[in-house]
C-alpha positions in Angstrom: 70.6 39.5 77.2 73.1 37.9 79.4 76.2 39.7 80.4 79.2 38.7 78.3 82.2 37.2 80.0 85.7 37.5 78.6 85.4 33.8 77.7 83.0 32.8 75.0 83.3 29.0 75.5 81.1 27.3 78.1 83.9 25.0 79.2 87.6 25.7 78.8 91.1 24.4 79.4 94.5 25.4 78.2 94.0 23.8 74.8 90.5 25.2 74.1 87.0 23.9 74.6 86.9 20.2 75.4 83.5 18.8 76.4 84.1 15.6 78.4 82.0 13.6 80.8 79.5 15.5 82.9 78.8 19.1 83.3 77.5 20.5 86.6 75.4 23.7 86.2 74.5 25.8 89.2 71.9 28.6 88.9 71.6 31.4 91.4 68.0 32.5 90.7 67.2 36.2 90.7 64.2 38.3 89.8 65.6 40.0 86.8 68.5 37.7 85.9 70.1 34.4 86.9 73.8 33.8 87.4 74.9 30.5 85.9 78.1 28.5 86.4 78.7 25.4 84.2 81.6 23.4 85.5 83.0 20.2 84.0 83.7 17.2 86.2 87.5 17.6 85.5 87.5 21.0 87.1 85.6 19.7 90.1 88.2 17.0 90.6 91.3 19.2 90.1 90.1 21.9 92.4 89.8 24.7 89.8 86.0 24.8 90.1 86.3 27.7 92.5 87.6 29.9 89.7 85.2 28.8 87.0 83.6 31.6 85.1 79.9 32.4 85.7 77.5 34.1 83.3 74.4 36.2 83.8 71.2 35.5 81.8 68.0 37.6 81.7 65.0 36.1 83.5 62.8 36.2 80.4 62.3 34.2 77.2 65.3 35.6 75.4 67.6 34.9 78.4 66.3 31.3 78.6 66.9 30.8 74.9 70.4 32.2 75.3 71.0 29.8 78.3 69.8 26.8 76.3 72.0 27.8 73.4 75.0 28.2 75.7 74.4 24.7 77.2 74.0 23.2 73.8 77.3 24.8 72.8 79.0 22.6 75.4 78.8 19.7 72.9 77.2 17.5 75.7 73.8 15.9 75.5 71.2 17.0 78.1 71.6 13.7 80.0 75.2 14.6 80.6 74.3 17.9 82.1 73.2 18.2 85.8 71.4 21.4 86.6 70.8 22.6 90.1 68.9 25.5 91.6 67.3 26.7 94.8 63.5 26.8 95.0 63.8 30.5 95.8 62.5 33.6 94.0 58.9 32.3 93.8 57.9 32.0 90.1 61.4 32.9 89.0 62.9 29.6 89.9 59.9 27.7 88.6 60.1 29.5 85.2 63.8 28.7 84.8 63.1 25.1 85.8 60.2 24.8 83.2 62.5 26.0 80.4 65.3 23.6 81.4 63.0 20.6 81.7 61.5 21.4 78.3 65.1 21.1 77.0 65.5 17.6 78.6 68.0 18.7 81.2 68.3 16.8 84.5 67.1 19.2 87.2 67.7 19.1 90.9 66.3 21.4 93.6 68.7 22.3 96.4 67.8 23.1 100.0 68.6 26.7 100.8 70.2 25.7 104.1 72.6 23.3 102.4 73.9 26.2 100.2 74.2 28.5 103.1 76.1 25.9 105.1 78.4 25.2 102.1 79.0 28.9 101.6 80.0 29.3 105.2 82.5 26.4 104.8 83.9 27.9 101.6 84.2 31.6 102.4 83.3 32.1 106.1 82.2 35.6 106.7 83.3 37.0 103.4 80.8 38.6 101.0 78.3 36.4 99.3 78.1 36.8 95.5 75.7 35.4 92.9 78.7 33.9 91.0 79.9 32.1 94.1 76.5 30.7 94.9 76.2 29.4 91.3 79.5 27.7 91.6 78.6 26.2 95.0 75.3 24.9 93.6 77.2 23.1 90.8 79.7 21.8 93.4 76.8 20.3 95.6 75.6 18.5 92.5 79.1 17.0 91.9 79.4 16.1 95.6 76.0 14.3 95.5 76.9 12.4 92.3 80.6 11.5 92.9 81.0 11.7 96.7 77.6 10.4 97.9 76.8 13.6 99.8 73.0 13.7 100.3 73.0 16.7 102.6 70.7 18.9 100.6 67.3 17.1 100.1 64.3 19.3 99.4 60.8 18.8 98.2 59.5 22.0 96.7 55.9 22.9 97.2 53.6 21.7 94.5 55.8 18.8 93.6 58.4 21.0 91.8 56.8 21.2 88.4 56.6 17.5 88.0 60.3 16.9 88.8 60.7 13.3 89.8 61.5 12.8 93.5 64.9 11.2 92.5 66.1 14.5 91.2 65.5 16.4 94.4 68.2 16.7 97.0 
């Protein structure tokens, strides 16, 4: 099961849950669990994305079902949700990708170097955390879509589980 945060809603604002526009989801892949940050476009634009909550999900069937339920709870359709992850962790990232693609989510693979570079810009020599990496992955998706940043192209080995080339960056 995923670790519970103090916030039950996927997206939030001062007035409660409000699903609007696009949702950018960053997944920091791990062997036993994945850290996930789901950040609405509004938070990307107002600068509050850096404080967005992140949630941990087990890297097994029950965790993937919980993640899918969490994303469905946003009230957005899969085509309004951009999901990004690094092609790290061997089968761990590919298993997560397969579950998400089965749910119809738009999936993008990020280059490890791009995340490292963005982390250095964001925090310098401070400690890396899984939650920070999940937020930065979501931020890179937003920057690609809204700011035209194409810095993070990547072609995973084996074609990335059938992920179309247009969804790799």
